[in-house]
PyMOL Python script that loads the backbone (N, CA, C, O; Angstrom):
from pymol import cmd

cmd.read_pdbstr("""\
ATOM      1  N   MET A   1      10.438  -4.092  14.174  1.00  0.00           N
ATOM      2  CA  MET A   1       9.228  -3.310  14.049  1.00  0.00           C
ATOM      3  C   MET A   1       9.477  -2.090  13.148  1.00  0.00           C
ATOM      4  O   MET A   1       8.588  -1.660  12.413  1.00  0.00           O
ATOM      5  N   ASN A   2      10.698  -1.539  13.217  1.00  0.00           N
ATOM      6  CA  ASN A   2      10.994  -0.387  12.369  1.00  0.00           C
ATOM      7  C   ASN A   2      10.901  -0.740  10.889  1.00  0.00           C
ATOM      8  O   ASN A   2      10.399   0.047  10.086  1.00  0.00           O
ATOM      9  N   ILE A   3      11.380  -1.908  10.540  1.00  0.00           N
ATOM     10  CA  ILE A   3      11.327  -2.327   9.139  1.00  0.00           C
ATOM     11  C   ILE A   3       9.886  -2.525   8.708  1.00  0.00           C
ATOM     12  O   ILE A   3       9.506  -2.114   7.612  1.00  0.00           O
ATOM     13  N   LEU A   4       9.077  -3.153   9.560  1.00  0.00           N
ATOM     14  CA  LEU A   4       7.670  -3.366   9.220  1.00  0.00           C
ATOM     15  C   LEU A   4       6.903  -2.052   9.130  1.00  0.00           C
ATOM     16  O   LEU A   4       6.041  -1.891   8.265  1.00  0.00           O
ATOM     17  N   GLU A   5       7.214  -1.113  10.020  1.00  0.00           N
ATOM     18  CA  GLU A   5       6.523   0.176  10.003  1.00  0.00           C
ATOM     19  C   GLU A   5       6.823   0.960   8.733  1.00  0.00           C
ATOM     20  O   GLU A   5       6.010   1.778   8.302  1.00  0.00           O
ATOM     21  N   SER A   6       7.982   0.716   8.131  1.00  0.00           N
ATOM     22  CA  SER A   6       8.287   1.431   6.886  1.00  0.00           C
ATOM     23  C   SER A   6       7.315   1.037   5.773  1.00  0.00           C
ATOM     24  O   SER A   6       7.053   1.831   4.870  1.00  0.00           O
ATOM     25  N   PHE A   7       6.781  -0.184   5.834  1.00  0.00           N
ATOM     26  CA  PHE A   7       5.797  -0.598   4.841  1.00  0.00           C
ATOM     27  C   PHE A   7       4.483   0.165   4.968  1.00  0.00           C
ATOM     28  O   PHE A   7       3.754   0.304   3.985  1.00  0.00           O
ATOM     29  N   LEU A   8       4.175   0.655   6.150  1.00  0.00           N
ATOM     30  CA  LEU A   8       2.941   1.425   6.336  1.00  0.00           C
ATOM     31  C   LEU A   8       2.949   2.697   5.507  1.00  0.00           C
ATOM     32  O   LEU A   8       1.918   3.117   4.982  1.00  0.00           O
ATOM     33  N   TYR A   9       4.111   3.298   5.394  1.00  0.00           N
ATOM     34  CA  TYR A   9       4.213   4.598   4.732  1.00  0.00           C
ATOM     35  C   TYR A   9       4.820   4.502   3.337  1.00  0.00           C
ATOM     36  O   TYR A   9       5.081   5.527   2.707  1.00  0.00           O
ATOM     37  N   ASP A  10       5.044   3.304   2.854  1.00  0.00           N
ATOM     38  CA  ASP A  10       5.596   3.098   1.517  1.00  0.00           C
ATOM     39  C   ASP A  10       4.535   3.428   0.476  1.00  0.00           C
ATOM     40  O   ASP A  10       3.457   2.834   0.498  1.00  0.00           O
ATOM     41  N   PRO A  11       4.807   4.355  -0.430  1.00  0.00           N
ATOM     42  CA  PRO A  11       3.796   4.725  -1.425  1.00  0.00           C
ATOM     43  C   PRO A  11       3.501   3.610  -2.432  1.00  0.00           C
ATOM     44  O   PRO A  11       2.473   3.649  -3.108  1.00  0.00           O
ATOM     45  N   ILE A  12       4.375   2.634  -2.540  1.00  0.00           N
ATOM     46  CA  ILE A  12       4.156   1.545  -3.487  1.00  0.00           C
ATOM     47  C   ILE A  12       3.101   0.575  -2.966  1.00  0.00           C
ATOM     48  O   ILE A  12       2.349  -0.006  -3.749  1.00  0.00           O
ATOM     49  N   MET A  13       3.043   0.397  -1.638  1.00  0.00           N
ATOM     50  CA  MET A  13       2.072  -0.518  -1.048  1.00  0.00           C
ATOM     51  C   MET A  13       0.679   0.083  -1.170  1.00  0.00           C
ATOM     52  O   MET A  13       0.462   1.247  -0.833  1.00  0.00           O
ATOM     53  N   ASP A  14      -0.247  -0.708  -1.646  1.00  0.00           N
ATOM     54  CA  ASP A  14      -1.623  -0.233  -1.813  1.00  0.00           C
ATOM     55  C   ASP A  14      -2.488  -0.880  -0.743  1.00  0.00           C
ATOM     56  O   ASP A  14      -2.867  -2.045  -0.861  1.00  0.00           O
ATOM     57  N   TRP A  15      -2.799  -0.119   0.300  1.00  0.00           N
ATOM     58  CA  TRP A  15      -3.589  -0.638   1.411  1.00  0.00           C
ATOM     59  C   TRP A  15      -5.076  -0.321   1.237  1.00  0.00           C
ATOM     60  O   TRP A  15      -5.885  -0.686   2.090  1.00  0.00           O
ATOM     61  N   ARG A  16      -5.440   0.345   0.160  1.00  0.00           N
ATOM     62  CA  ARG A  16      -6.837   0.723  -0.029  1.00  0.00           C
ATOM     63  C   ARG A  16      -7.689  -0.484  -0.400  1.00  0.00           C
ATOM     64  O   ARG A  16      -7.199  -1.468  -0.953  1.00  0.00           O
ATOM     65  N   ILE A  17      -8.979  -0.383  -0.081  1.00  0.00           N
ATOM     66  CA  ILE A  17      -9.921  -1.450  -0.395  1.00  0.00           C
ATOM     67  C   ILE A  17     -10.218  -1.415  -1.892  1.00  0.00           C
ATOM     68  O   ILE A  17     -10.537  -0.362  -2.445  1.00  0.00           O
ATOM     69  N   LYS A  18     -10.110  -2.575  -2.545  1.00  0.00           N
ATOM     70  CA  LYS A  18     -10.259  -2.629  -3.993  1.00  0.00           C
ATOM     71  C   LYS A  18     -11.686  -2.952  -4.434  1.00  0.00           C
ATOM     72  O   LYS A  18     -12.103  -2.483  -5.492  1.00  0.00           O
ATOM     73  N   SER A  19     -12.437  -3.718  -3.683  1.00  0.00           N
ATOM     74  CA  SER A  19     -13.793  -4.059  -4.084  1.00  0.00           C
ATOM     75  C   SER A  19     -14.705  -4.108  -2.866  1.00  0.00           C
ATOM     76  O   SER A  19     -14.248  -4.326  -1.744  1.00  0.00           O
ATOM     77  N   LYS A  20     -15.975  -3.909  -3.093  1.00  0.00           N
ATOM     78  CA  LYS A  20     -16.928  -3.935  -1.990  1.00  0.00           C
ATOM     79  C   LYS A  20     -17.101  -5.337  -1.438  1.00  0.00           C
ATOM     80  O   LYS A  20     -17.403  -5.510  -0.257  1.00  0.00           O
ATOM     81  N   ARG A  21     -16.909  -6.345  -2.292  1.00  0.00           N
ATOM     82  CA  ARG A  21     -17.067  -7.730  -1.871  1.00  0.00           C
ATOM     83  C   ARG A  21     -16.057  -8.104  -0.797  1.00  0.00           C
ATOM     84  O   ARG A  21     -16.361  -8.871   0.117  1.00  0.00           O
ATOM     85  N   ARG A  22     -14.882  -7.568  -0.914  1.00  0.00           N
ATOM     86  CA  ARG A  22     -13.809  -7.904   0.031  1.00  0.00           C
ATOM     87  C   ARG A  22     -13.719  -6.913   1.179  1.00  0.00           C
ATOM     88  O   ARG A  22     -12.763  -6.960   1.953  1.00  0.00           O
ATOM     89  N   GLN A  23     -14.676  -6.031   1.306  1.00  0.00           N
ATOM     90  CA  GLN A  23     -14.588  -4.960   2.289  1.00  0.00           C
ATOM     91  C   GLN A  23     -14.503  -5.510   3.717  1.00  0.00           C
ATOM     92  O   GLN A  23     -13.703  -5.019   4.513  1.00  0.00           O
ATOM     93  N   GLN A  24     -15.299  -6.503   4.049  1.00  0.00           N
ATOM     94  CA  GLN A  24     -15.263  -7.049   5.397  1.00  0.00           C
ATOM     95  C   GLN A  24     -13.954  -7.765   5.674  1.00  0.00           C
ATOM     96  O   GLN A  24     -13.421  -7.668   6.779  1.00  0.00           O
ATOM     97  N   GLU A  25     -13.428  -8.478   4.695  1.00  0.00           N
ATOM     98  CA  GLU A  25     -12.142  -9.154   4.872  1.00  0.00           C
ATOM     99  C   GLU A  25     -11.030  -8.136   5.049  1.00  0.00           C
ATOM    100  O   GLU A  25     -10.143  -8.323   5.881  1.00  0.00           O
ATOM    101  N   ASP A  26     -11.070  -7.066   4.278  1.00  0.00           N
ATOM    102  CA  ASP A  26     -10.016  -6.060   4.320  1.00  0.00           C
ATOM    103  C   ASP A  26     -10.051  -5.235   5.596  1.00  0.00           C
ATOM    104  O   ASP A  26      -9.037  -4.658   5.989  1.00  0.00           O
ATOM    105  N   GLU A  27     -11.218  -5.173   6.253  1.00  0.00           N
ATOM    106  CA  GLU A  27     -11.292  -4.433   7.510  1.00  0.00           C
ATOM    107  C   GLU A  27     -10.342  -5.043   8.536  1.00  0.00           C
ATOM    108  O   GLU A  27      -9.771  -4.327   9.358  1.00  0.00           O
ATOM    109  N   LYS A  28     -10.173  -6.355   8.490  1.00  0.00           N
ATOM    110  CA  LYS A  28      -9.287  -7.030   9.427  1.00  0.00           C
ATOM    111  C   LYS A  28      -7.827  -6.839   9.051  1.00  0.00           C
ATOM    112  O   LYS A  28      -6.944  -7.060   9.879  1.00  0.00           O
ATOM    113  N   LEU A  29      -7.562  -6.432   7.821  1.00  0.00           N
ATOM    114  CA  LEU A  29      -6.183  -6.323   7.346  1.00  0.00           C
ATOM    115  C   LEU A  29      -5.700  -4.885   7.223  1.00  0.00           C
ATOM    116  O   LEU A  29      -4.748  -4.616   6.490  1.00  0.00           O
ATOM    117  N   LYS A  30      -6.333  -3.971   7.920  1.00  0.00           N
ATOM    118  CA  LYS A  30      -5.847  -2.594   7.878  1.00  0.00           C
ATOM    119  C   LYS A  30      -4.459  -2.553   8.501  1.00  0.00           C
ATOM    120  O   LYS A  30      -4.184  -3.283   9.453  1.00  0.00           O
ATOM    121  N   PRO A  31      -3.593  -1.716   7.976  1.00  0.00           N
ATOM    122  CA  PRO A  31      -2.185  -1.720   8.402  1.00  0.00           C
ATOM    123  C   PRO A  31      -1.979  -1.552   9.902  1.00  0.00           C
ATOM    124  O   PRO A  31      -1.179  -2.280  10.490  1.00  0.00           O
ATOM    125  N   GLN A  32      -2.673  -0.621  10.533  1.00  0.00           N
ATOM    126  CA  GLN A  32      -2.462  -0.404  11.963  1.00  0.00           C
ATOM    127  C   GLN A  32      -2.930  -1.589  12.788  1.00  0.00           C
ATOM    128  O   GLN A  32      -2.318  -1.912  13.806  1.00  0.00           O
ATOM    129  N   ILE A  33      -4.009  -2.245  12.365  1.00  0.00           N
ATOM    130  CA  ILE A  33      -4.501  -3.422  13.088  1.00  0.00           C
ATOM    131  C   ILE A  33      -3.483  -4.545  12.991  1.00  0.00           C
ATOM    132  O   ILE A  33      -3.206  -5.228  13.977  1.00  0.00           O
ATOM    133  N   VAL A  34      -2.927  -4.736  11.802  1.00  0.00           N
ATOM    134  CA  VAL A  34      -1.915  -5.781  11.612  1.00  0.00           C
ATOM    135  C   VAL A  34      -0.667  -5.468  12.434  1.00  0.00           C
ATOM    136  O   VAL A  34      -0.110  -6.361  13.072  1.00  0.00           O
ATOM    137  N   MET A  35      -0.224  -4.218  12.427  1.00  0.00           N
ATOM    138  CA  MET A  35       0.971  -3.840  13.186  1.00  0.00           C
ATOM    139  C   MET A  35       0.751  -4.023  14.689  1.00  0.00           C
ATOM    140  O   MET A  35       1.659  -4.461  15.396  1.00  0.00           O
ATOM    141  N   ASN A  36      -0.435  -3.695  15.178  1.00  0.00           N
ATOM    142  CA  ASN A  36      -0.719  -3.888  16.599  1.00  0.00           C
ATOM    143  C   ASN A  36      -0.702  -5.365  16.967  1.00  0.00           C
ATOM    144  O   ASN A  36      -0.227  -5.730  18.043  1.00  0.00           O
ATOM    145  N   ALA A  37      -1.211  -6.213  16.092  1.00  0.00           N
ATOM    146  CA  ALA A  37      -1.190  -7.656  16.351  1.00  0.00           C
ATOM    147  C   ALA A  37       0.245  -8.175  16.397  1.00  0.00           C
ATOM    148  O   ALA A  37       0.584  -8.979  17.266  1.00  0.00           O
ATOM    149  N   ILE A  38       1.080  -7.727  15.476  1.00  0.00           N
ATOM    150  CA  ILE A  38       2.491  -8.145  15.464  1.00  0.00           C
ATOM    151  C   ILE A  38       3.200  -7.632  16.712  1.00  0.00           C
ATOM    152  O   ILE A  38       3.981  -8.357  17.327  1.00  0.00           O
ATOM    153  N   ARG A  39       2.928  -6.386  17.084  1.00  0.00           N
ATOM    154  CA  ARG A  39       3.554  -5.795  18.268  1.00  0.00           C
ATOM    155  C   ARG A  39       3.193  -6.605  19.529  1.00  0.00           C
ATOM    156  O   ARG A  39       4.051  -6.854  20.376  1.00  0.00           O
ATOM    157  N   ARG A  40       1.927  -7.009  19.643  1.00  0.00           N
ATOM    158  CA  ARG A  40       1.504  -7.821  20.792  1.00  0.00           C
ATOM    159  C   ARG A  40       2.223  -9.167  20.805  1.00  0.00           C
ATOM    160  O   ARG A  40       2.652  -9.626  21.863  1.00  0.00           O
ATOM    161  N   LYS A  41       2.358  -9.802  19.642  1.00  0.00           N
ATOM    162  CA  LYS A  41       3.010 -11.108  19.586  1.00  0.00           C
ATOM    163  C   LYS A  41       4.492 -11.007  19.938  1.00  0.00           C
ATOM    164  O   LYS A  41       5.031 -11.897  20.595  1.00  0.00           O
ATOM    165  N   VAL A  42       5.154  -9.940  19.512  1.00  0.00           N
ATOM    166  CA  VAL A  42       6.565  -9.756  19.840  1.00  0.00           C
ATOM    167  C   VAL A  42       6.736  -9.558  21.344  1.00  0.00           C
ATOM    168  O   VAL A  42       7.725 -10.005  21.926  1.00  0.00           O
ATOM    169  N   ARG A  43       5.786  -8.898  21.960  1.00  0.00           N
ATOM    170  CA  ARG A  43       5.848  -8.668  23.409  1.00  0.00           C
ATOM    171  C   ARG A  43       5.407  -9.875  24.218  1.00  0.00           C
ATOM    172  O   ARG A  43       5.559  -9.880  25.440  1.00  0.00           O
ATOM    173  N   GLY A  44       4.868 -10.893  23.575  1.00  0.00           N
ATOM    174  CA  GLY A  44       4.461 -12.103  24.275  1.00  0.00           C
ATOM    175  C   GLY A  44       3.036 -12.072  24.779  1.00  0.00           C
ATOM    176  O   GLY A  44       2.668 -12.873  25.638  1.00  0.00           O
ATOM    177  N   ILE A  45       2.231 -11.168  24.266  1.00  0.00           N
ATOM    178  CA  ILE A  45       0.827 -11.074  24.676  1.00  0.00           C
ATOM    179  C   ILE A  45       0.010 -11.879  23.673  1.00  0.00           C
ATOM    180  O   ILE A  45      -0.092 -11.510  22.503  1.00  0.00           O
ATOM    181  N   LEU A  46      -0.570 -12.982  24.142  1.00  0.00           N
ATOM    182  CA  LEU A  46      -1.282 -13.879  23.239  1.00  0.00           C
ATOM    183  C   LEU A  46      -2.691 -13.404  22.924  1.00  0.00           C
ATOM    184  O   LEU A  46      -3.132 -13.526  21.782  1.00  0.00           O
ATOM    185  N   GLU A  47      -3.407 -12.867  23.900  1.00  0.00           N
ATOM    186  CA  GLU A  47      -4.761 -12.361  23.700  1.00  0.00           C
ATOM    187  C   GLU A  47      -4.828 -10.924  24.198  1.00  0.00           C
ATOM    188  O   GLU A  47      -4.063 -10.527  25.078  1.00  0.00           O
ATOM    189  N   ILE A  48      -5.745 -10.148  23.634  1.00  0.00           N
ATOM    190  CA  ILE A  48      -5.893  -8.756  24.049  1.00  0.00           C
ATOM    191  C   ILE A  48      -6.326  -8.710  25.514  1.00  0.00           C
ATOM    192  O   ILE A  48      -7.265  -9.398  25.913  1.00  0.00           O
ATOM    193  N   GLY A  49      -5.646  -7.906  26.299  1.00  0.00           N
ATOM    194  CA  GLY A  49      -5.981  -7.745  27.699  1.00  0.00           C
ATOM    195  C   GLY A  49      -5.251  -8.698  28.628  1.00  0.00           C
ATOM    196  O   GLY A  49      -5.377  -8.574  29.846  1.00  0.00           O
ATOM    197  N   GLU A  50      -4.496  -9.640  28.093  1.00  0.00           N
ATOM    198  CA  GLU A  50      -3.754 -10.579  28.927  1.00  0.00           C
ATOM    199  C   GLU A  50      -2.375 -10.033  29.256  1.00  0.00           C
ATOM    200  O   GLU A  50      -1.885  -9.097  28.625  1.00  0.00           O
ATOM    201  N   LEU A  51      -1.769 -10.639  30.253  1.00  0.00           N
ATOM    202  CA  LEU A  51      -0.394 -10.309  30.598  1.00  0.00           C
ATOM    203  C   LEU A  51       0.559 -11.083  29.686  1.00  0.00           C
ATOM    204  O   LEU A  51       0.198 -12.141  29.170  1.00  0.00           O
ATOM    205  N   PRO A  52       1.768 -10.566  29.485  1.00  0.00           N
ATOM    206  CA  PRO A  52       2.745 -11.299  28.661  1.00  0.00           C
ATOM    207  C   PRO A  52       3.091 -12.652  29.277  1.00  0.00           C
ATOM    208  O   PRO A  52       3.113 -12.800  30.499  1.00  0.00           O
ATOM    209  N   VAL A  53       3.357 -13.626  28.430  1.00  0.00           N
ATOM    210  CA  VAL A  53       3.745 -14.959  28.899  1.00  0.00           C
ATOM    211  C   VAL A  53       5.242 -15.154  28.663  1.00  0.00           C
ATOM    212  O   VAL A  53       5.868 -14.399  27.919  1.00  0.00           O
ATOM    213  N   SER A  54       5.794 -16.160  29.297  1.00  0.00           N
ATOM    214  CA  SER A  54       7.221 -16.443  29.155  1.00  0.00           C
ATOM    215  C   SER A  54       7.499 -17.031  27.772  1.00  0.00           C
ATOM    216  O   SER A  54       6.581 -17.332  27.008  1.00  0.00           O
ATOM    217  N   VAL A  55       8.770 -17.183  27.478  1.00  0.00           N
ATOM    218  CA  VAL A  55       9.177 -17.752  26.195  1.00  0.00           C
ATOM    219  C   VAL A  55       8.650 -19.178  26.064  1.00  0.00           C
ATOM    220  O   VAL A  55       8.155 -19.564  25.006  1.00  0.00           O
ATOM    221  N   SER A  56       8.756 -19.954  27.132  1.00  0.00           N
ATOM    222  CA  SER A  56       8.248 -21.330  27.060  1.00  0.00           C
ATOM    223  C   SER A  56       6.731 -21.348  26.887  1.00  0.00           C
ATOM    224  O   SER A  56       6.197 -22.243  26.231  1.00  0.00           O
ATOM    225  N   GLY A  57       6.038 -20.382  27.460  1.00  0.00           N
ATOM    226  CA  GLY A  57       4.586 -20.280  27.263  1.00  0.00           C
ATOM    227  C   GLY A  57       4.249 -19.943  25.826  1.00  0.00           C
ATOM    228  O   GLY A  57       3.274 -20.458  25.278  1.00  0.00           O
ATOM    229  N   GLN A  58       5.051 -19.077  25.205  1.00  0.00           N
ATOM    230  CA  GLN A  58       4.843 -18.746  23.796  1.00  0.00           C
ATOM    231  C   GLN A  58       5.095 -19.953  22.915  1.00  0.00           C
ATOM    232  O   GLN A  58       4.351 -20.197  21.965  1.00  0.00           O
ATOM    233  N   VAL A  59       6.144 -20.716  23.222  1.00  0.00           N
ATOM    234  CA  VAL A  59       6.456 -21.916  22.438  1.00  0.00           C
ATOM    235  C   VAL A  59       5.318 -22.916  22.548  1.00  0.00           C
ATOM    236  O   VAL A  59       4.902 -23.500  21.547  1.00  0.00           O
ATOM    237  N   ASP A  60       4.812 -23.118  23.760  1.00  0.00           N
ATOM    238  CA  ASP A  60       3.689 -24.038  23.949  1.00  0.00           C
ATOM    239  C   ASP A  60       2.461 -23.596  23.152  1.00  0.00           C
ATOM    240  O   ASP A  60       1.766 -24.426  22.565  1.00  0.00           O
ATOM    241  N   ALA A  61       2.197 -22.288  23.133  1.00  0.00           N
ATOM    242  CA  ALA A  61       1.038 -21.775  22.394  1.00  0.00           C
ATOM    243  C   ALA A  61       1.211 -21.998  20.889  1.00  0.00           C
ATOM    244  O   ALA A  61       0.254 -22.362  20.205  1.00  0.00           O
ATOM    245  N   VAL A  62       2.412 -21.784  20.374  1.00  0.00           N
ATOM    246  CA  VAL A  62       2.663 -21.992  18.943  1.00  0.00           C
ATOM    247  C   VAL A  62       2.529 -23.468  18.580  1.00  0.00           C
ATOM    248  O   VAL A  62       1.966 -23.803  17.538  1.00  0.00           O
ATOM    249  N   ILE A  63       3.042 -24.345  19.429  1.00  0.00           N
ATOM    250  CA  ILE A  63       2.920 -25.783  19.171  1.00  0.00           C
ATOM    251  C   ILE A  63       1.459 -26.205  19.201  1.00  0.00           C
ATOM    252  O   ILE A  63       1.025 -27.012  18.379  1.00  0.00           O
ATOM    253  N   GLN A  64       0.703 -25.664  20.145  1.00  0.00           N
ATOM    254  CA  GLN A  64      -0.719 -25.994  20.238  1.00  0.00           C
ATOM    255  C   GLN A  64      -1.469 -25.530  18.979  1.00  0.00           C
ATOM    256  O   GLN A  64      -2.332 -26.251  18.476  1.00  0.00           O
ATOM    257  N   GLN A  65      -1.148 -24.337  18.470  1.00  0.00           N
ATOM    258  CA  GLN A  65      -1.782 -23.859  17.240  1.00  0.00           C
ATOM    259  C   GLN A  65      -1.375 -24.702  16.044  1.00  0.00           C
ATOM    260  O   GLN A  65      -2.197 -24.971  15.168  1.00  0.00           O
ATOM    261  N   ALA A  66      -0.115 -25.121  15.995  1.00  0.00           N
ATOM    262  CA  ALA A  66       0.379 -25.880  14.854  1.00  0.00           C
ATOM    263  C   ALA A  66      -0.212 -27.281  14.794  1.00  0.00           C
ATOM    264  O   ALA A  66      -0.349 -27.850  13.711  1.00  0.00           O
ATOM    265  N   THR A  67      -0.562 -27.841  15.943  1.00  0.00           N
ATOM    266  CA  THR A  67      -1.116 -29.185  15.965  1.00  0.00           C
ATOM    267  C   THR A  67      -2.634 -29.199  16.126  1.00  0.00           C
ATOM    268  O   THR A  67      -3.228 -30.268  16.260  1.00  0.00           O
ATOM    269  N   SER A  68      -3.255 -28.051  16.115  1.00  0.00           N
ATOM    270  CA  SER A  68      -4.710 -27.954  16.248  1.00  0.00           C
ATOM    271  C   SER A  68      -5.391 -28.575  15.029  1.00  0.00           C
ATOM    272  O   SER A  68      -5.042 -28.264  13.890  1.00  0.00           O
ATOM    273  N   THR A  69      -6.352 -29.445  15.272  1.00  0.00           N
ATOM    274  CA  THR A  69      -7.060 -30.087  14.152  1.00  0.00           C
ATOM    275  C   THR A  69      -7.856 -29.063  13.350  1.00  0.00           C
ATOM    276  O   THR A  69      -8.046 -29.234  12.146  1.00  0.00           O
ATOM    277  N   GLU A  70      -8.315 -28.018  13.992  1.00  0.00           N
ATOM    278  CA  GLU A  70      -9.057 -26.974  13.275  1.00  0.00           C
ATOM    279  C   GLU A  70      -8.144 -26.256  12.278  1.00  0.00           C
ATOM    280  O   GLU A  70      -8.548 -26.002  11.143  1.00  0.00           O
ATOM    281  N   ASN A  71      -6.926 -25.931  12.690  1.00  0.00           N
ATOM    282  CA  ASN A  71      -5.984 -25.274  11.786  1.00  0.00           C
ATOM    283  C   ASN A  71      -5.514 -26.221  10.690  1.00  0.00           C
ATOM    284  O   ASN A  71      -5.371 -25.818   9.536  1.00  0.00           O
ATOM    285  N   LEU A  72      -5.276 -27.473  11.049  1.00  0.00           N
ATOM    286  CA  LEU A  72      -4.815 -28.440  10.052  1.00  0.00           C
ATOM    287  C   LEU A  72      -5.886 -28.707   9.001  1.00  0.00           C
ATOM    288  O   LEU A  72      -5.563 -28.977   7.844  1.00  0.00           O
ATOM    289  N   ALA A  73      -7.148 -28.634   9.387  1.00  0.00           N
ATOM    290  CA  ALA A  73      -8.237 -28.875   8.447  1.00  0.00           C
ATOM    291  C   ALA A  73      -8.343 -27.761   7.412  1.00  0.00           C
ATOM    292  O   ALA A  73      -8.909 -27.968   6.339  1.00  0.00           O
ATOM    293  N   GLN A  74      -7.813 -26.595   7.717  1.00  0.00           N
ATOM    294  CA  GLN A  74      -7.909 -25.454   6.811  1.00  0.00           C
ATOM    295  C   GLN A  74      -6.683 -25.313   5.914  1.00  0.00           C
ATOM    296  O   GLN A  74      -6.578 -24.340   5.168  1.00  0.00           O
ATOM    297  N   MET A  75      -5.768 -26.254   5.974  1.00  0.00           N
ATOM    298  CA  MET A  75      -4.546 -26.164   5.175  1.00  0.00           C
ATOM    299  C   MET A  75      -4.845 -26.328   3.691  1.00  0.00           C
ATOM    300  O   MET A  75      -5.833 -26.960   3.316  1.00  0.00           O
ATOM    301  N   TYR A  76      -4.011 -25.773   2.871  1.00  0.00           N
ATOM    302  CA  TYR A  76      -4.131 -25.853   1.421  1.00  0.00           C
ATOM    303  C   TYR A  76      -3.849 -27.285   0.979  1.00  0.00           C
ATOM    304  O   TYR A  76      -2.785 -27.830   1.277  1.00  0.00           O
ATOM    305  N   ILE A  77      -4.789 -27.892   0.275  1.00  0.00           N
ATOM    306  CA  ILE A  77      -4.663 -29.291  -0.132  1.00  0.00           C
ATOM    307  C   ILE A  77      -3.522 -29.483  -1.128  1.00  0.00           C
ATOM    308  O   ILE A  77      -2.960 -30.575  -1.217  1.00  0.00           O
ATOM    309  N   GLY A  78      -3.180 -28.456  -1.866  1.00  0.00           N
ATOM    310  CA  GLY A  78      -2.102 -28.549  -2.830  1.00  0.00           C
ATOM    311  C   GLY A  78      -0.754 -28.789  -2.208  1.00  0.00           C
ATOM    312  O   GLY A  78       0.183 -29.200  -2.892  1.00  0.00           O
ATOM    313  N   TRP A  79      -0.639 -28.534  -0.901  1.00  0.00           N
ATOM    314  CA  TRP A  79       0.620 -28.766  -0.217  1.00  0.00           C
ATOM    315  C   TRP A  79       0.923 -30.250  -0.145  1.00  0.00           C
ATOM    316  O   TRP A  79       2.090 -30.642  -0.152  1.00  0.00           O
ATOM    317  N   MET A  80      -0.105 -31.081  -0.078  1.00  0.00           N
ATOM    318  CA  MET A  80      -0.040 -32.543  -0.052  1.00  0.00           C
ATOM    319  C   MET A  80       0.944 -33.081   0.987  1.00  0.00           C
ATOM    320  O   MET A  80       1.927 -33.727   0.624  1.00  0.00           O
ATOM    321  N   PRO A  81       0.696 -32.827   2.261  1.00  0.00           N
ATOM    322  CA  PRO A  81       1.603 -33.314   3.293  1.00  0.00           C
ATOM    323  C   PRO A  81       1.588 -34.825   3.427  1.00  0.00           C
ATOM    324  O   PRO A  81       2.474 -35.404   4.057  1.00  0.00           O
ATOM    325  N   PHE A  82       0.586 -35.469   2.838  1.00  0.00           N
ATOM    326  CA  PHE A  82       0.448 -36.906   2.980  1.00  0.00           C
ATOM    327  C   PHE A  82       1.300 -37.664   1.969  1.00  0.00           C
ATOM    328  O   PHE A  82       1.340 -38.893   2.024  1.00  0.00           O
ATOM    329  N   LEU A  83       1.973 -36.996   1.061  1.00  0.00           N
ATOM    330  CA  LEU A  83       2.827 -37.683   0.075  1.00  0.00           C
ATOM    331  C   LEU A  83       4.248 -37.780   0.553  1.00  0.00           C
ATOM    332  O   LEU A  83       5.100 -38.326  -0.149  1.00  0.00           O
TER     333      LEU A  83
END
""", "prot")
cmd.dss("prot")
cmd.show_as("cartoon", "prot")
cmd.util.cbc("prot")
cmd.orient("prot")
């Protein structure tokens, strides 16, 4: 987390919103929001307000996300997993 937090204060990183069109997308990518999401995942909290789950519970959740048809449908076609 210390390494990731250094990116928040790095003057080279540009976290400012560049265009009005992307304003709604960028609202979700504000640095503190991203850091809080990472912090929750490291602690094992899958959803906001839930209790932490065990390591095996985290593994099950990751496997479920990786095999979700909704997530697989959104994959980049250029990856061509079918070849």
